[in-house]
Short mmCIF file of the C-alpha atoms (twelve columns), coordinates in Angstrom:
data_MODEL
# 
_entry.id   MODEL 
# 
loop_
_atom_site.group_PDB 
_atom_site.id 
_atom_site.type_symbol 
_atom_site.label_atom_id 
_atom_site.label_alt_id 
_atom_site.label_comp_id 
_atom_site.label_asym_id 
_atom_site.label_seq_id 
_atom_site.Cartn_x 
_atom_site.Cartn_y 
_atom_site.Cartn_z 
_atom_site.pdbx_PDB_model_num 
ATOM 1   C CA . MET A 1   -3.715  14.755  15.131  1 
ATOM 2   C CA . PRO A 2   -1.478  17.355  14.422  1 
ATOM 3   C CA . LEU A 3   1.522   16.836  12.112  1 
ATOM 4   C CA . ARG A 4   4.290   17.253  14.477  1 
ATOM 5   C CA . ASP A 5   2.231   14.277  16.647  1 
ATOM 6   C CA . ALA A 6   1.962   11.973  14.267  1 
ATOM 7   C CA . LEU A 7   5.721   12.208  13.183  1 
ATOM 8   C CA . MET A 8   6.400   11.776  16.779  1 
ATOM 9   C CA . ALA A 9   4.121   8.675   17.090  1 
ATOM 10  C CA . ARG A 10  5.236   6.875   13.714  1 
ATOM 11  C CA . ARG A 11  7.452   4.118   13.908  1 
ATOM 12  C CA . SER A 12  7.636   0.280   12.299  1 
ATOM 13  C CA . LEU A 13  5.678   -2.211  13.834  1 
ATOM 14  C CA . ARG A 14  6.058   -6.008  13.468  1 
ATOM 15  C CA . GLN A 15  3.345   -7.555  16.039  1 
ATOM 16  C CA . PHE A 16  -0.029  -6.997  15.131  1 
ATOM 17  C CA . SER A 17  -3.673  -8.230  16.701  1 
ATOM 18  C CA . GLY A 18  -5.819  -10.217 15.192  1 
ATOM 19  C CA . ARG A 19  -8.698  -7.757  14.017  1 
ATOM 20  C CA . ARG A 20  -9.463  -7.504  10.590  1 
ATOM 21  C CA . PHE A 21  -10.920 -4.964  8.347   1 
ATOM 22  C CA . ASN A 22  -14.471 -5.899  8.196   1 
ATOM 23  C CA . LEU A 23  -15.640 -4.964  4.546   1 
ATOM 24  C CA . SER A 24  -19.411 -5.005  5.686   1 
ATOM 25  C CA . ASP A 25  -18.716 -2.487  8.708   1 
ATOM 26  C CA . ALA A 26  -19.060 1.111   7.501   1 
ATOM 27  C CA . GLU A 27  -16.587 2.402   9.937   1 
ATOM 28  C CA . ASP A 28  -14.237 0.102   8.595   1 
ATOM 29  C CA . ARG A 29  -14.704 0.388   4.999   1 
ATOM 30  C CA . GLN A 30  -14.508 4.242   5.880   1 
ATOM 31  C CA . LEU A 31  -10.978 3.833   7.681   1 
ATOM 32  C CA . LEU A 32  -9.552  1.455   4.944   1 
ATOM 33  C CA . ALA A 33  -10.979 4.557   2.203   1 
ATOM 34  C CA . ASP A 34  -9.323  7.363   4.063   1 
ATOM 35  C CA . LEU A 35  -6.112  5.120   4.383   1 
ATOM 36  C CA . LEU A 36  -5.959  4.442   0.511   1 
ATOM 37  C CA . TRP A 37  -7.002  8.147   -0.249  1 
ATOM 38  C CA . ALA A 38  -4.070  9.149   2.127   1 
ATOM 39  C CA . ALA A 39  -1.576  7.162   0.778   1 
ATOM 40  C CA . PHE A 40  -2.142  7.886   -2.841  1 
ATOM 41  C CA . GLY A 41  -5.497  9.199   -3.478  1 
ATOM 42  C CA . PRO A 42  -6.955  12.500  -5.573  1 
ATOM 43  C CA . ILE A 43  -6.679  16.062  -4.078  1 
ATOM 44  C CA . SER A 44  -7.910  17.552  -7.522  1 
ATOM 45  C CA . PRO A 45  -8.136  16.159  -11.037 1 
ATOM 46  C CA . LYS A 46  -4.345  15.874  -11.733 1 
ATOM 47  C CA . ARG A 47  -2.868  15.774  -8.234  1 
ATOM 48  C CA . ARG A 48  -2.816  12.811  -5.616  1 
ATOM 49  C CA . SER A 49  -1.937  13.052  -2.177  1 
ATOM 50  C CA . ALA A 50  1.972   11.979  -2.927  1 
ATOM 51  C CA . PRO A 51  3.933   13.596  -5.167  1 
ATOM 52  C CA . SER A 52  5.213   11.663  -8.095  1 
ATOM 53  C CA . SER A 53  7.972   12.244  -10.887 1 
ATOM 54  C CA . HIS A 54  6.547   14.454  -13.298 1 
ATOM 55  C CA . ASN A 55  3.175   13.806  -12.325 1 
ATOM 56  C CA . ARG A 56  3.136   10.254  -14.068 1 
ATOM 57  C CA . GLN A 57  1.055   8.054   -11.140 1 
ATOM 58  C CA . GLU A 58  2.928   5.266   -12.118 1 
ATOM 59  C CA . THR A 59  2.424   3.735   -9.144  1 
ATOM 60  C CA . ASP A 60  -1.189  1.448   -7.953  1 
ATOM 61  C CA . LEU A 61  -2.049  0.244   -4.261  1 
ATOM 62  C CA . TYR A 62  -3.055  -3.707  -4.378  1 
ATOM 63  C CA . VAL A 63  -4.920  -4.214  -0.887  1 
ATOM 64  C CA . LEU A 64  -4.465  -7.888  -0.187  1 
ATOM 65  C CA . LEU A 65  -7.201  -8.714  2.441   1 
ATOM 66  C CA . PRO A 66  -8.608  -12.139 3.793   1 
ATOM 67  C CA . GLU A 67  -11.330 -12.023 0.928   1 
ATOM 68  C CA . GLY A 68  -9.053  -11.383 -1.651  1 
ATOM 69  C CA . ALA A 69  -6.864  -8.922  -3.540  1 
ATOM 70  C CA . TYR A 70  -7.899  -5.760  -4.848  1 
ATOM 71  C CA . ARG A 71  -6.518  -3.055  -6.843  1 
ATOM 72  C CA . TYR A 72  -7.116  0.828   -5.583  1 
ATOM 73  C CA . GLU A 73  -8.691  2.794   -7.845  1 
ATOM 74  C CA . PRO A 74  -8.430  6.346   -6.591  1 
ATOM 75  C CA . ALA A 75  -10.661 8.267   -9.096  1 
ATOM 76  C CA . GLU A 76  -13.513 6.471   -7.515  1 
ATOM 77  C CA . ASN A 77  -11.833 5.827   -3.934  1 
ATOM 78  C CA . ARG A 78  -13.159 2.299   -4.387  1 
ATOM 79  C CA . LEU A 79  -11.400 -1.805  -4.303  1 
ATOM 80  C CA . ALA A 80  -11.795 -3.300  -7.789  1 
ATOM 81  C CA . PRO A 81  -11.387 -6.983  -7.262  1 
ATOM 82  C CA . VAL A 82  -8.640  -8.845  -8.586  1 
ATOM 83  C CA . THR A 83  -8.939  -12.530 -6.574  1 
ATOM 84  C CA . ASP A 84  -10.721 -13.920 -4.498  1 
ATOM 85  C CA . ARG A 85  -7.756  -15.204 -2.641  1 
ATOM 86  C CA . ASP A 86  -6.261  -14.777 0.542   1 
ATOM 87  C CA . LEU A 87  -2.411  -13.459 -0.931  1 
ATOM 88  C CA . ARG A 88  -1.348  -11.822 2.383   1 
ATOM 89  C CA . ALA A 89  0.823   -14.613 3.472   1 
ATOM 90  C CA . ALA A 90  2.289   -14.400 -0.138  1 
ATOM 91  C CA . SER A 91  3.378   -11.243 0.300   1 
ATOM 92  C CA . GLY A 92  6.754   -12.184 2.417   1 
ATOM 93  C CA . ALA A 93  8.198   -14.525 4.403   1 
ATOM 94  C CA . GLN A 94  8.517   -12.320 8.048   1 
ATOM 95  C CA . ASP A 95  6.693   -14.156 10.555  1 
ATOM 96  C CA . TYR A 96  4.240   -11.462 10.723  1 
ATOM 97  C CA . VAL A 97  3.201   -11.468 7.060   1 
ATOM 98  C CA . GLY A 98  -0.742  -12.738 6.808   1 
ATOM 99  C CA . THR A 99  -1.375  -12.076 10.568  1 
ATOM 100 C CA . ALA A 100 -2.171  -8.272  9.826   1 
ATOM 101 C CA . ALA A 101 -5.476  -6.883  8.650   1 
ATOM 102 C CA . ALA A 102 -3.932  -5.998  5.033   1 
ATOM 103 C CA . GLU A 103 -0.899  -6.062  3.019   1 
ATOM 104 C CA . ILE A 104 -0.794  -2.909  0.453   1 
ATOM 105 C CA . ALA A 105 1.566   -4.066  -2.684  1 
ATOM 106 C CA . PHE A 106 3.061   -0.966  -4.451  1 
ATOM 107 C CA . VAL A 107 3.254   -2.171  -8.081  1 
ATOM 108 C CA . ALA A 108 4.798   0.655   -10.614 1 
ATOM 109 C CA . ASP A 109 3.945   0.196   -14.541 1 
ATOM 110 C CA . THR A 110 7.232   1.329   -15.707 1 
ATOM 111 C CA . ALA A 111 5.494   1.642   -19.730 1 
ATOM 112 C CA . LYS A 112 4.211   5.704   -17.903 1 
ATOM 113 C CA . ILE A 113 8.158   6.230   -17.488 1 
ATOM 114 C CA . THR A 114 9.766   7.554   -20.609 1 
ATOM 115 C CA . GLY A 115 12.895  9.471   -21.358 1 
ATOM 116 C CA . LYS A 116 15.049  8.051   -18.096 1 
ATOM 117 C CA . SER A 117 17.552  5.526   -18.459 1 
ATOM 118 C CA . PRO A 118 17.061  1.934   -16.816 1 
ATOM 119 C CA . ARG A 119 18.379  3.456   -13.278 1 
ATOM 120 C CA . GLY A 120 16.954  6.046   -13.683 1 
ATOM 121 C CA . VAL A 121 13.364  4.426   -14.063 1 
ATOM 122 C CA . VAL A 122 14.319  2.176   -10.992 1 
ATOM 123 C CA . GLU A 123 15.239  5.010   -9.127  1 
ATOM 124 C CA . THR A 124 11.815  6.788   -9.923  1 
ATOM 125 C CA . ILE A 125 9.694   4.011   -9.195  1 
ATOM 126 C CA . TYR A 126 10.872  3.629   -5.332  1 
ATOM 127 C CA . VAL A 127 11.452  7.144   -4.810  1 
ATOM 128 C CA . ASP A 128 7.576   7.676   -5.256  1 
ATOM 129 C CA . THR A 129 6.808   4.526   -3.668  1 
ATOM 130 C CA . GLY A 130 8.794   6.049   -0.778  1 
ATOM 131 C CA . PHE A 131 6.430   9.003   -0.735  1 
ATOM 132 C CA . ILE A 132 3.461   6.868   -0.675  1 
ATOM 133 C CA . SER A 133 4.763   4.874   2.222   1 
ATOM 134 C CA . GLN A 134 5.357   7.503   4.377   1 
ATOM 135 C CA . ASN A 135 1.838   8.940   3.921   1 
ATOM 136 C CA . ILE A 136 0.654   5.192   5.300   1 
ATOM 137 C CA . TYR A 137 2.956   5.520   7.930   1 
ATOM 138 C CA . LEU A 138 1.460   8.832   9.407   1 
ATOM 139 C CA . PHE A 139 -1.858  8.162   8.863   1 
ATOM 140 C CA . CYS A 140 -1.398  4.968   10.904  1 
ATOM 141 C CA . ALA A 141 0.526   6.756   13.404  1 
ATOM 142 C CA . SER A 142 -2.717  8.977   13.368  1 
ATOM 143 C CA . GLU A 143 -5.338  6.555   13.415  1 
ATOM 144 C CA . GLY A 144 -3.545  4.109   16.156  1 
ATOM 145 C CA . LEU A 145 -2.717  1.691   13.590  1 
ATOM 146 C CA . GLY A 146 0.559   -0.079  13.316  1 
ATOM 147 C CA . THR A 147 2.338   -0.392  9.954   1 
ATOM 148 C CA . VAL A 148 5.791   -1.581  8.397   1 
ATOM 149 C CA . VAL A 149 7.222   -1.088  4.928   1 
ATOM 150 C CA . ARG A 150 8.855   -4.232  3.534   1 
ATOM 151 C CA . ALA A 151 11.456  -5.147  0.838   1 
ATOM 152 C CA . MET A 152 11.754  -8.672  1.275   1 
ATOM 153 C CA . VAL A 153 8.933   -9.970  -0.910  1 
ATOM 154 C CA . PRO A 154 8.394   -12.828 -3.322  1 
ATOM 155 C CA . LYS A 155 7.982   -10.147 -6.134  1 
ATOM 156 C CA . GLU A 156 7.439   -13.074 -9.007  1 
ATOM 157 C CA . SER A 157 5.094   -15.263 -7.695  1 
ATOM 158 C CA . LEU A 158 3.188   -12.079 -6.066  1 
ATOM 159 C CA . ALA A 159 3.213   -10.532 -9.253  1 
ATOM 160 C CA . GLN A 160 1.757   -13.922 -11.237 1 
ATOM 161 C CA . ALA A 161 -0.741  -14.372 -8.565  1 
ATOM 162 C CA . LEU A 162 -2.054  -10.667 -8.873  1 
ATOM 163 C CA . GLY A 163 -2.041  -10.799 -12.509 1 
ATOM 164 C CA . LEU A 164 0.681   -8.310  -13.682 1 
ATOM 165 C CA . SER A 165 1.981   -7.398  -16.848 1 
ATOM 166 C CA . GLN A 166 5.640   -7.115  -18.065 1 
ATOM 167 C CA . THR A 167 5.717   -3.537  -17.048 1 
ATOM 168 C CA . GLN A 168 4.241   -3.898  -14.078 1 
ATOM 169 C CA . GLU A 169 6.892   -4.094  -11.326 1 
ATOM 170 C CA . ILE A 170 5.904   -4.489  -7.269  1 
ATOM 171 C CA . THR A 171 8.698   -2.382  -5.423  1 
ATOM 172 C CA . LEU A 172 7.609   -2.864  -2.053  1 
ATOM 173 C CA . VAL A 173 4.815   -4.170  0.316   1 
ATOM 174 C CA . GLN A 174 3.392   -2.593  3.259   1 
ATOM 175 C CA . THR A 175 1.848   -4.258  6.347   1 
ATOM 176 C CA . VAL A 176 -1.074  -2.505  7.992   1 
ATOM 177 C CA . GLY A 177 -2.740  -3.419  11.180  1 
ATOM 178 C CA . TRP A 178 -4.300  -3.121  14.551  1 
ATOM 179 C CA . LYS A 179 -1.591  -2.962  17.321  1 
ATOM 180 C CA . SER A 180 -1.337  -6.436  19.234  1 
ATOM 181 C CA . ALA A 181 -1.835  -5.899  23.407  1 
ATOM 182 C CA . GLU A 182 1.609   -6.428  23.124  1 
# 
């Protein structure tokens, strides 16, 4: 899909079908891999598909699926298991949370950001998250998937469930799935 068409098709969706990513299916695995690569995957040894302040690449993507939670490892374009618990519903209180195929948590490691004031750190991690989120929006538009980014996230409890360190901060979570019949 041309970029102009993806921009025109981009929208937030809050109703999803019950379809899940079937990790045993090669096409679903490839679609998820392509989604994560578009979000913040490597385009060269030193660059990613989304910019980050001073190329710090401080953001990790945690993918919450029915089978468990995984950390996206961009260099290998693979998912590293974090827990076998389905944490999708634990990522928010909205009625559609946990009904979509995946929840993608943006986790910034603030230890990678030096030389900034506390406010500058916060601005940096949210701006960088925004770049990644927009890539997900555009990918979903181009592939016929639905998505919505969310700030209403129980960050402390989700961080504990994911085993995050004190320097890792959840910024936002983005719901991704197949559109419902409406």
